[in-house]
KETIDREN-773800 format. One record per residue (C-alpha): residue number from 0; x, y, z. Coordinates in steps of 0.02 Angstrom, whole numbers. Layout:
BEGIN
rec k:NUM; X:X; Y:Y; Z:Z
...
This chain:
BEGIN
rec k:0; X:0; Y:0; Z:0
rec k:1; X:73; Y:170; Z:-49
rec k:2; X:129; Y:279; Z:96
rec k:3; X:-2; Y:413; Z:58
rec k:4; X:-145; Y:288; Z:64
rec k:5; X:-302; Y:318; Z:170
rec k:6; X:-271; Y:146; Z:244
rec k:7; X:-142; Y:198; Z:375
rec k:8; X:-241; Y:333; Z:467
rec k:9; X:-397; Y:224; Z:457
rec k:10; X:-308; Y:77; Z:538
rec k:11; X:-237; Y:193; Z:670
rec k:12; X:-414; Y:253; Z:710
rec k:13; X:-473; Y:71; Z:727
rec k:14; X:-325; Y:36; Z:842
rec k:15; X:-370; Y:184; Z:952
rec k:16; X:-542; Y:106; Z:981
rec k:17; X:-463; Y:-57; Z:1038
rec k:18; X:-500; Y:-155; Z:879
rec k:19; X:-319; Y:-187; Z:829
rec k:20; X:-178; Y:-242; Z:946
rec k:21; X:-53; Y:-327; Z:830
rec k:22; X:-4; Y:-185; Z:712
rec k:23; X:180; Y:-141; Z:696
rec k:24; X:182; Y:41; Z:641
rec k:25; X:370; Y:70; Z:629
rec k:26; X:395; Y:-6; Z:457
rec k:27; X:295; Y:43; Z:303
rec k:28; X:231; Y:11; Z:173
rec k:29; X:115; Y:-131; Z:221
rec k:30; X:79; Y:-273; Z:103
rec k:31; X:-104; Y:-290; Z:53
rec k:32; X:-111; Y:-459; Z:140
rec k:33; X:-50; Y:-378; Z:302
rec k:34; X:-187; Y:-248; Z:289
rec k:35; X:-311; Y:-389; Z:268
rec k:36; X:-245; Y:-474; Z:425
rec k:37; X:-266; Y:-315; Z:529
rec k:38; X:-441; Y:-285; Z:459
rec k:39; X:-489; Y:-464; Z:502
rec k:40; X:-432; Y:-432; Z:681
rec k:41; X:-536; Y:-272; Z:687
rec k:42; X:-689; Y:-359; Z:613
rec k:43; X:-682; Y:-499; Z:742
rec k:44; X:-670; Y:-380; Z:889
rec k:45; X:-804; Y:-267; Z:816
rec k:46; X:-925; Y:-412; Z:800
rec k:47; X:-894; Y:-455; Z:984
rec k:48; X:-928; Y:-276; Z:1034
rec k:49; X:-1089; Y:-269; Z:934
rec k:50; X:-1148; Y:-433; Z:1011
rec k:51; X:-1125; Y:-354; Z:1183
rec k:52; X:-1213; Y:-194; Z:1123
rec k:53; X:-1065; Y:-87; Z:1175
rec k:54; X:-1078; Y:47; Z:1041
rec k:55; X:-1117; Y:230; Z:1065
rec k:56; X:-1086; Y:398; Z:983
rec k:57; X:-1040; Y:450; Z:806
rec k:58; X:-877; Y:352; Z:798
rec k:59; X:-949; Y:183; Z:846
rec k:60; X:-1120; Y:201; Z:764
rec k:61; X:-1066; Y:280; Z:600
rec k:62; X:-879; Y:303; Z:571
rec k:63; X:-810; Y:132; Z:618
rec k:64; X:-945; Y:35; Z:521
rec k:65; X:-910; Y:148; Z:371
rec k:66; X:-721; Y:117; Z:380
rec k:67; X:-745; Y:-71; Z:396
rec k:68; X:-862; Y:-74; Z:246
rec k:69; X:-734; Y:20; Z:144
rec k:70; X:-599; Y:-103; Z:193
rec k:71; X:-714; Y:-248; Z:144
rec k:72; X:-738; Y:-174; Z:-29
rec k:73; X:-556; Y:-131; Z:-65
rec k:74; X:-476; Y:-284; Z:18
rec k:75; X:-602; Y:-418; Z:-27
rec k:76; X:-473; Y:-541; Z:-100
rec k:77; X:-360; Y:-524; Z:53
rec k:78; X:-505; Y:-545; Z:175
rec k:79; X:-562; Y:-700; Z:81
rec k:80; X:-386; Y:-768; Z:95
rec k:81; X:-386; Y:-740; Z:283
rec k:82; X:-559; Y:-818; Z:298
rec k:83; X:-638; Y:-657; Z:361
rec k:84; X:-773; Y:-657; Z:227
rec k:85; X:-840; Y:-791; Z:111
rec k:86; X:-787; Y:-804; Z:-69
rec k:87; X:-677; Y:-895; Z:-192
rec k:88; X:-490; Y:-864; Z:-188
rec k:89; X:-401; Y:-825; Z:-349
rec k:90; X:-215; Y:-862; Z:-331
rec k:91; X:-176; Y:-798; Z:-506
rec k:92; X:-240; Y:-633; Z:-576
rec k:93; X:-189; Y:-476; Z:-669
rec k:94; X:-265; Y:-304; Z:-643
rec k:95; X:-187; Y:-191; Z:-775
rec k:96; X:-271; Y:-40; Z:-697
rec k:97; X:-308; Y:-48; Z:-511
rec k:98; X:-315; Y:139; Z:-476
rec k:99; X:-299; Y:304; Z:-569
rec k:100; X:-235; Y:459; Z:-479
rec k:101; X:-240; Y:631; Z:-561
rec k:102; X:-171; Y:790; Z:-480
rec k:103; X:-167; Y:973; Z:-522
rec k:104; X:-51; Y:1085; Z:-422
rec k:105; X:-34; Y:1273; Z:-436
rec k:106; X:98; Y:1366; Z:-336
rec k:107; X:149; Y:1548; Z:-342
rec k:108; X:337; Y:1519; Z:-333
rec k:109; X:474; Y:1389; Z:-349
rec k:110; X:547; Y:1304; Z:-194
rec k:111; X:656; Y:1416; Z:-86
rec k:112; X:843; Y:1382; Z:-96
rec k:113; X:920; Y:1428; Z:70
rec k:114; X:1110; Y:1451; Z:86
rec k:115; X:1188; Y:1357; Z:231
rec k:116; X:1349; Y:1378; Z:329
rec k:117; X:1468; Y:1235; Z:361
rec k:118; X:1640; Y:1228; Z:439
rec k:119; X:1796; Y:1250; Z:331
rec k:120; X:1838; Y:1067; Z:366
rec k:121; X:1694; Y:1018; Z:250
rec k:122; X:1728; Y:1118; Z:90
rec k:123; X:1639; Y:992; Z:-21
rec k:124; X:1472; Y:1005; Z:67
rec k:125; X:1344; Y:1103; Z:-38
rec k:126; X:1305; Y:1271; Z:38
rec k:127; X:1118; Y:1263; Z:6
rec k:128; X:963; Y:1179; Z:74
rec k:129; X:801; Y:1181; Z:-25
rec k:130; X:636; Y:1207; Z:66
rec k:131; X:489; Y:1126; Z:-24
rec k:132; X:307; Y:1175; Z:9
rec k:133; X:260; Y:991; Z:-17
rec k:134; X:375; Y:859; Z:55
rec k:135; X:365; Y:672; Z:89
rec k:136; X:293; Y:648; Z:-87
rec k:137; X:417; Y:529; Z:-170
rec k:138; X:533; Y:671; Z:-222
rec k:139; X:413; Y:758; Z:-342
rec k:140; X:461; Y:942; Z:-361
rec k:141; X:321; Y:1053; Z:-423
rec k:142; X:365; Y:1208; Z:-523
rec k:143; X:299; Y:1385; Z:-518
rec k:144; X:120; Y:1399; Z:-581
rec k:145; X:36; Y:1250; Z:-667
rec k:146; X:79; Y:1068; Z:-635
rec k:147; X:-22; Y:916; Z:-692
rec k:148; X:15; Y:732; Z:-660
rec k:149; X:-77; Y:568; Z:-682
rec k:150; X:-30; Y:398; Z:-611
rec k:151; X:-92; Y:223; Z:-649
rec k:152; X:-72; Y:81; Z:-526
rec k:153; X:-80; Y:-100; Z:-582
rec k:154; X:-43; Y:-266; Z:-501
rec k:155; X:-38; Y:-451; Z:-534
rec k:156; X:-13; Y:-616; Z:-443
rec k:157; X:44; Y:-789; Z:-492
rec k:158; X:11; Y:-949; Z:-392
rec k:159; X:8; Y:-857; Z:-224
rec k:160; X:199; Y:-843; Z:-227
rec k:161; X:242; Y:-712; Z:-357
rec k:162; X:172; Y:-538; Z:-381
rec k:163; X:207; Y:-377; Z:-473
rec k:164; X:160; Y:-195; Z:-452
rec k:165; X:186; Y:-44; Z:-564
rec k:166; X:147; Y:140; Z:-551
rec k:167; X:197; Y:245; Z:-702
rec k:168; X:171; Y:433; Z:-689
rec k:169; X:139; Y:561; Z:-825
rec k:170; X:202; Y:736; Z:-780
rec k:171; X:167; Y:900; Z:-868
rec k:172; X:247; Y:1036; Z:-761
rec k:173; X:263; Y:1221; Z:-802
rec k:174; X:421; Y:1257; Z:-900
rec k:175; X:467; Y:1073; Z:-922
rec k:176; X:438; Y:948; Z:-1061
rec k:177; X:300; Y:822; Z:-1028
rec k:178; X:371; Y:653; Z:-978
rec k:179; X:323; Y:479; Z:-920
rec k:180; X:423; Y:396; Z:-782
rec k:181; X:408; Y:236; Z:-682
rec k:182; X:369; Y:308; Z:-511
rec k:183; X:365; Y:135; Z:-429
rec k:184; X:376; Y:-41; Z:-496
rec k:185; X:435; Y:-207; Z:-427
rec k:186; X:417; Y:-395; Z:-426
rec k:187; X:403; Y:-503; Z:-271
rec k:188; X:427; Y:-684; Z:-226
rec k:189; X:350; Y:-745; Z:-63
rec k:190; X:349; Y:-909; Z:33
rec k:191; X:337; Y:-955; Z:217
rec k:192; X:310; Y:-771; Z:263
rec k:193; X:476; Y:-719; Z:186
rec k:194; X:466; Y:-594; Z:45
rec k:195; X:600; Y:-548; Z:-82
rec k:196; X:568; Y:-387; Z:-179
rec k:197; X:667; Y:-316; Z:-325
rec k:198; X:625; Y:-150; Z:-406
rec k:199; X:581; Y:30; Z:-362
rec k:200; X:486; Y:70; Z:-204
rec k:201; X:470; Y:192; Z:-59
rec k:202; X:493; Y:152; Z:126
rec k:203; X:461; Y:234; Z:294
rec k:204; X:554; Y:184; Z:451
rec k:205; X:501; Y:248; Z:621
rec k:206; X:343; Y:302; Z:714
rec k:207; X:342; Y:482; Z:650
rec k:208; X:202; Y:552; Z:541
rec k:209; X:280; Y:713; Z:475
rec k:210; X:457; Y:646; Z:459
rec k:211; X:578; Y:506; Z:497
rec k:212; X:763; Y:519; Z:539
rec k:213; X:834; Y:385; Z:425
rec k:214; X:710; Y:328; Z:292
rec k:215; X:556; Y:420; Z:226
rec k:216; X:478; Y:454; Z:57
rec k:217; X:546; Y:632; Z:51
rec k:218; X:660; Y:579; Z:-92
rec k:219; X:624; Y:474; Z:-246
rec k:220; X:587; Y:289; Z:-222
rec k:221; X:742; Y:180; Z:-211
rec k:222; X:796; Y:53; Z:-341
rec k:223; X:832; Y:-91; Z:-224
rec k:224; X:827; Y:-271; Z:-172
rec k:225; X:733; Y:-300; Z:-9
rec k:226; X:707; Y:-450; Z:104
rec k:227; X:571; Y:-445; Z:238
rec k:228; X:433; Y:-538; Z:328
rec k:229; X:268; Y:-452; Z:281
rec k:230; X:170; Y:-523; Z:429
rec k:231; X:244; Y:-516; Z:606
rec k:232; X:295; Y:-678; Z:688
rec k:233; X:306; Y:-737; Z:868
rec k:234; X:462; Y:-835; Z:915
rec k:235; X:445; Y:-997; Z:1014
rec k:236; X:510; Y:-1040; Z:1187
rec k:237; X:575; Y:-900; Z:1298
rec k:238; X:599; Y:-788; Z:1146
rec k:239; X:411; Y:-765; Z:1140
rec k:240; X:434; Y:-628; Z:1270
rec k:241; X:514; Y:-523; Z:1134
rec k:242; X:339; Y:-511; Z:1062
rec k:243; X:291; Y:-489; Z:880
rec k:244; X:441; Y:-473; Z:764
rec k:245; X:467; Y:-399; Z:591
rec k:246; X:625; Y:-360; Z:494
rec k:247; X:676; Y:-267; Z:336
rec k:248; X:843; Y:-284; Z:250
rec k:249; X:884; Y:-196; Z:86
rec k:250; X:1024; Y:-143; Z:-31
rec k:251; X:1016; Y:4; Z:-152
rec k:252; X:1132; Y:119; Z:-249
rec k:253; X:1119; Y:307; Z:-228
rec k:254; X:1126; Y:431; Z:-371
rec k:255; X:1182; Y:610; Z:-335
rec k:256; X:1130; Y:745; Z:-457
rec k:257; X:1273; Y:799; Z:-571
rec k:258; X:1382; Y:895; Z:-553
rec k:259; X:1412; Y:830; Z:-378
rec k:260; X:1558; Y:847; Z:-256
rec k:261; X:1519; Y:675; Z:-184
rec k:262; X:1580; Y:502; Z:-229
rec k:263; X:1448; Y:451; Z:-355
rec k:264; X:1340; Y:296; Z:-350
rec k:265; X:1383; Y:231; Z:-176
rec k:266; X:1295; Y:80; Z:-104
rec k:267; X:1161; Y:100; Z:29
rec k:268; X:1127; Y:-43; Z:149
rec k:269; X:990; Y:-39; Z:280
rec k:270; X:921; Y:-150; Z:419
rec k:271; X:761; Y:-120; Z:517
rec k:272; X:694; Y:-226; Z:662
rec k:273; X:524; Y:-205; Z:747
rec k:274; X:474; Y:-286; Z:911
rec k:275; X:308; Y:-279; Z:1005
rec k:276; X:330; Y:-363; Z:1175
rec k:277; X:161; Y:-297; Z:1234
rec k:278; X:6; Y:-244; Z:1139
rec k:279; X:34; Y:-65; Z:1200
rec k:280; X:224; Y:-53; Z:1173
rec k:281; X:326; Y:-56; Z:1014
rec k:282; X:515; Y:-44; Z:990
rec k:283; X:614; Y:-14; Z:831
rec k:284; X:796; Y:-13; Z:778
rec k:285; X:855; Y:61; Z:612
rec k:286; X:1031; Y:57; Z:541
rec k:287; X:1102; Y:125; Z:377
rec k:288; X:1274; Y:117; Z:298
rec k:289; X:1326; Y:213; Z:141
rec k:290; X:1491; Y:157; Z:64
rec k:291; X:1588; Y:112; Z:-94
rec k:292; X:1554; Y:210; Z:-254
rec k:293; X:1634; Y:253; Z:-420
rec k:294; X:1821; Y:286; Z:-418
rec k:295; X:1855; Y:189; Z:-258
rec k:296; X:1958; Y:30; Z:-244
rec k:297; X:1861; Y:-131; Z:-266
rec k:298; X:1801; Y:-217; Z:-108
rec k:299; X:1819; Y:-398; Z:-58
rec k:300; X:1689; Y:-501; Z:34
rec k:301; X:1772; Y:-473; Z:202
rec k:302; X:1774; Y:-285; Z:168
rec k:303; X:1584; Y:-284; Z:152
rec k:304; X:1566; Y:-368; Z:322
rec k:305; X:1686; Y:-243; Z:402
rec k:306; X:1594; Y:-95; Z:329
rec k:307; X:1415; Y:-151; Z:358
rec k:308; X:1427; Y:-237; Z:527
rec k:309; X:1578; Y:-150; Z:604
rec k:310; X:1572; Y:8; Z:710
rec k:311; X:1723; Y:91; Z:629
rec k:312; X:1701; Y:209; Z:481
rec k:313; X:1881; Y:199; Z:415
rec k:314; X:1891; Y:379; Z:350
rec k:315; X:2015; Y:408; Z:210
rec k:316; X:2021; Y:225; Z:157
rec k:317; X:1925; Y:119; Z:32
rec k:318; X:1819; Y:62; Z:181
rec k:319; X:1761; Y:240; Z:217
rec k:320; X:1574; Y:241; Z:257
rec k:321; X:1435; Y:348; Z:327
rec k:322; X:1333; Y:264; Z:463
rec k:323; X:1166; Y:313; Z:538
rec k:324; X:1073; Y:226; Z:677
rec k:325; X:912; Y:260; Z:770
rec k:326; X:804; Y:180; Z:903
rec k:327; X:621; Y:217; Z:926
rec k:328; X:484; Y:183; Z:1052
rec k:329; X:295; Y:200; Z:1039
rec k:330; X:177; Y:180; Z:1187
rec k:331; X:-11; Y:172; Z:1166
rec k:332; X:-125; Y:225; Z:1309
rec k:333; X:-302; Y:159; Z:1281
rec k:334; X:-465; Y:210; Z:1362
rec k:335; X:-397; Y:370; Z:1440
rec k:336; X:-575; Y:435; Z:1438
rec k:337; X:-606; Y:329; Z:1593
rec k:338; X:-503; Y:448; Z:1700
rec k:339; X:-482; Y:603; Z:1590
rec k:340; X:-616; Y:664; Z:1467
rec k:341; X:-486; Y:726; Z:1345
rec k:342; X:-478; Y:589; Z:1213
rec k:343; X:-518; Y:406; Z:1182
rec k:344; X:-337; Y:350; Z:1168
rec k:345; X:-162; Y:423; Z:1155
rec k:346; X:1; Y:369; Z:1077
rec k:347; X:170; Y:437; Z:1131
rec k:348; X:322; Y:405; Z:1021
rec k:349; X:504; Y:453; Z:1004
rec k:350; X:644; Y:417; Z:882
rec k:351; X:823; Y:454; Z:934
rec k:352; X:966; Y:440; Z:811
rec k:353; X:1150; Y:468; Z:777
rec k:354; X:1254; Y:493; Z:620
rec k:355; X:1440; Y:485; Z:584
rec k:356; X:1509; Y:657; Z:547
rec k:357; X:1667; Y:602; Z:455
rec k:358; X:1761; Y:747; Z:534
rec k:359; X:1884; Y:760; Z:675
rec k:360; X:1954; Y:584; Z:650
rec k:361; X:1815; Y:492; Z:738
rec k:362; X:1836; Y:303; Z:728
rec k:363; X:1694; Y:247; Z:841
rec k:364; X:1507; Y:239; Z:839
rec k:365; X:1405; Y:379; Z:758
rec k:366; X:1407; Y:525; Z:879
rec k:367; X:1297; Y:665; Z:811
rec k:368; X:1120; Y:667; Z:879
rec k:369; X:945; Y:702; Z:813
rec k:370; X:771; Y:661; Z:877
rec k:371; X:585; Y:659; Z:840
rec k:372; X:452; Y:670; Z:977
rec k:373; X:265; Y:652; Z:950
rec k:374; X:95; Y:631; Z:1029
rec k:375; X:-64; Y:572; Z:943
rec k:376; X:-234; Y:596; Z:1026
rec k:377; X:-378; Y:500; Z:949
rec k:378; X:-559; Y:556; Z:969
rec k:379; X:-517; Y:723; Z:1047
rec k:380; X:-646; Y:781; Z:1176
rec k:381; X:-741; Y:618; Z:1145
rec k:382; X:-843; Y:687; Z:1002
rec k:383; X:-804; Y:536; Z:893
rec k:384; X:-740; Y:646; Z:751
rec k:385; X:-575; Y:732; Z:791
rec k:386; X:-392; Y:678; Z:804
rec k:387; X:-243; Y:785; Z:853
rec k:388; X:-59; Y:755; Z:818
rec k:389; X:90; Y:858; Z:878
rec k:390; X:266; Y:815; Z:819
rec k:391; X:436; Y:895; Z:850
rec k:392; X:599; Y:858; Z:758
rec k:393; X:774; Y:920; Z:798
rec k:394; X:926; Y:885; Z:689
rec k:395; X:1044; Y:995; Z:793
rec k:396; X:1040; Y:898; Z:956
rec k:397; X:1227; Y:867; Z:934
rec k:398; X:1343; Y:985; Z:844
rec k:399; X:1261; Y:1113; Z:732
rec k:400; X:1310; Y:1056; Z:558
rec k:401; X:1333; Y:868; Z:558
rec k:402; X:1165; Y:782; Z:537
rec k:403; X:1138; Y:733; Z:353
rec k:404; X:1311; Y:805; Z:314
rec k:405; X:1451; Y:694; Z:253
rec k:406; X:1592; Y:748; Z:141
rec k:407; X:1589; Y:593; Z:31
rec k:408; X:1423; Y:500; Z:49
rec k:409; X:1279; Y:598; Z:128
rec k:410; X:1104; Y:521; Z:143
rec k:411; X:1039; Y:607; Z:-14
rec k:412; X:953; Y:530; Z:-165
rec k:413; X:923; Y:633; Z:-323
rec k:414; X:959; Y:794; Z:-229
rec k:415; X:834; Y:758; Z:-89
rec k:416; X:869; Y:703; Z:90
rec k:417; X:785; Y:534; Z:114
rec k:418; X:774; Y:562; Z:301
rec k:419; X:685; Y:711; Z:379
rec k:420; X:638; Y:854; Z:262
rec k:421; X:695; Y:985; Z:389
rec k:422; X:875; Y:948; Z:338
rec k:423; X:1032; Y:996; Z:430
rec k:424; X:1042; Y:1105; Z:587
rec k:425; X:853; Y:1125; Z:595
rec k:426; X:697; Y:1112; Z:701
rec k:427; X:523; Y:1069; Z:645
rec k:428; X:358; Y:1087; Z:739
rec k:429; X:205; Y:1006; Z:661
rec k:430; X:24; Y:1010; Z:721
rec k:431; X:-120; Y:927; Z:629
rec k:432; X:-303; Y:919; Z:672
rec k:433; X:-421; Y:804; Z:574
rec k:434; X:-610; Y:802; Z:589
rec k:435; X:-736; Y:683; Z:511
rec k:436; X:-876; Y:802; Z:460
rec k:437; X:-964; Y:643; Z:404
rec k:438; X:-905; Y:463; Z:376
rec k:439; X:-863; Y:514; Z:196
rec k:440; X:-796; Y:691; Z:221
rec k:441; X:-633; Y:722; Z:313
rec k:442; X:-567; Y:896; Z:356
rec k:443; X:-383; Y:924; Z:396
rec k:444; X:-300; Y:1078; Z:468
rec k:445; X:-113; Y:1088; Z:502
rec k:446; X:29; Y:1204; Z:546
rec k:447; X:214; Y:1175; Z:515
rec k:448; X:357; Y:1285; Z:576
rec k:449; X:525; Y:1241; Z:500
rec k:450; X:682; Y:1328; Z:564
rec k:451; X:852; Y:1313; Z:482
rec k:452; X:1019; Y:1373; Z:548
rec k:453; X:965; Y:1363; Z:729
rec k:454; X:1136; Y:1331; Z:808
rec k:455; X:1302; Y:1420; Z:783
rec k:456; X:1476; Y:1346; Z:790
rec k:457; X:1640; Y:1411; Z:859
rec k:458; X:1696; Y:1456; Z:683
rec k:459; X:1533; Y:1514; Z:606
rec k:460; X:1381; Y:1610; Z:664
rec k:461; X:1213; Y:1537; Z:613
rec k:462; X:1102; Y:1631; Z:490
rec k:463; X:926; Y:1578; Z:528
rec k:464; X:774; Y:1566; Z:417
rec k:465; X:598; Y:1513; Z:463
rec k:466; X:457; Y:1441; Z:360
rec k:467; X:281; Y:1459; Z:432
rec k:468; X:160; Y:1347; Z:338
rec k:469; X:-29; Y:1338; Z:364
rec k:470; X:-126; Y:1201; Z:273
rec k:471; X:-308; Y:1150; Z:252
rec k:472; X:-381; Y:1004; Z:155
rec k:473; X:-547; Y:918; Z:121
rec k:474; X:-555; Y:735; Z:68
rec k:475; X:-723; Y:671; Z:7
rec k:476; X:-761; Y:489; Z:-29
rec k:477; X:-880; Y:477; Z:-175
rec k:478; X:-972; Y:318; Z:-218
rec k:479; X:-902; Y:181; Z:-329
rec k:480; X:-729; Y:193; Z:-247
rec k:481; X:-695; Y:370; Z:-305
rec k:482; X:-626; Y:511; Z:-198
rec k:483; X:-583; Y:693; Z:-223
rec k:484; X:-465; Y:798; Z:-117
rec k:485; X:-423; Y:982; Z:-112
rec k:486; X:-281; Y:1061; Z:-15
rec k:487; X:-220; Y:1240; Z:10
rec k:488; X:-53; Y:1292; Z:86
rec k:489; X:0; Y:1467; Z:139
rec k:490; X:185; Y:1482; Z:173
rec k:491; X:268; Y:1634; Z:252
rec k:492; X:457; Y:1627; Z:229
rec k:493; X:556; Y:1736; Z:350
rec k:494; X:731; Y:1781; Z:297
rec k:495; X:794; Y:1926; Z:405
rec k:496; X:973; Y:1917; Z:339
rec k:497; X:916; Y:1907; Z:155
rec k:498; X:1021; Y:1751; Z:127
rec k:499; X:885; Y:1671; Z:20
rec k:500; X:805; Y:1821; Z:-64
rec k:501; X:720; Y:1899; Z:86
rec k:502; X:547; Y:1876; Z:160
rec k:503; X:414; Y:1806; Z:44
rec k:504; X:238; Y:1733; Z:40
rec k:505; X:195; Y:1575; Z:-58
rec k:506; X:27; Y:1497; Z:-100
rec k:507; X:-7; Y:1319; Z:-160
rec k:508; X:-169; Y:1239; Z:-219
rec k:509; X:-189; Y:1052; Z:-247
rec k:510; X:-335; Y:957; Z:-322
rec k:511; X:-328; Y:766; Z:-326
rec k:512; X:-447; Y:637; Z:-398
rec k:513; X:-434; Y:449; Z:-365
rec k:514; X:-532; Y:306; Z:-442
rec k:515; X:-512; Y:123; Z:-395
rec k:516; X:-570; Y:-21; Z:-505
């Protein structure tokens, strides 16, 4: 399921009402079969609740039944496979067109390019950071004025063990030639709950909603090979106390935009582990290594093991690498309405990470810090309609200029950071309020404050800019699996030192239409 799918917030709402306990949120995207498993769990618990006549209010009488019916329509084959509904399984099929997505975007200016300051010891680091009005969108950069795009999603399956997915995109942006690209596309082989994927896809690691420290879809989808278990497992014997377990392991090759001061086409290796020892607690561990690349000496098999699984970064040698690591924790607090009439449930989460700076001769573990903190309140004020999320990110918890900065191999793909969109030496505060005006009409209001250049160094004084962004959107579910969405963004860019052209005001309008078949 694509990372911008309606599925994820809908499942999170069902979890808040105690209908899902086995979801592992730290690793996305979900496979369709995994969504089916979670929906089956929700359906079973919902039927028990109905049989006990424990339903009340808008959420339980209207919203939850509406969400479950939508899941039944869109995930009918997966629910049949799990035995949640009756029907005939079809282990082999081809859907050339599963969904069509058309978007029109109008914005009054191009993205802001903000100069940045870095120490003299890093002369190769680019002195700019681009601020995009729309981020976490698979690296798509909209141009000034009119932008139109259309995507087609298709999928197929063979004998329950092989599948394919493709998502070409047609883009006609202002000032650019119209083009067709493969936005995503991959093949999978699956057996015994082990899945091997080869192709182009996006990922999201961590509990954050507005950003992730290591892996997000802020940049273009990776061309990669990935090994994972799509459904969580429970180990036997005493290891069962570790709880539900999922893993992701992948290898990709980065591509920096030319001309580039970096070592081109380095390898990117990542490992992600999720554990859920209790239905209310979830842990995650993410680890990335960027190494090798054009112009470097060839590596032997033992070199790969030293680079990937060793703590040293070997600066100045053929084993030179950039390492990032993060740990995250999410705690769910259900039924808080029993002692505080503030919300139905709450979720607290944090991701804390470190990156190797490649300066100062460090030969140990990554030492520069960054963090994301968040709280999610479901069913605010017990009206059955409203959710609130507040999230804070800081990439200057260590030294000012080191996070996402590496002289040879930074975590950048096609000129976009594939971690948090705030970039280096920044802070980001995000607040989003969503309200179901009806089971089919969802209103969203959000505010995002992005600061860059927040911390100075001994050598260089910081030059700070701020981006204040207000957003509003309406998402309406039409009949026959059609939906239409409109979004407006007002961005006020504050640049007191005129390092990026001075203060400015930007407007963005988005209109999106989706049709499933």
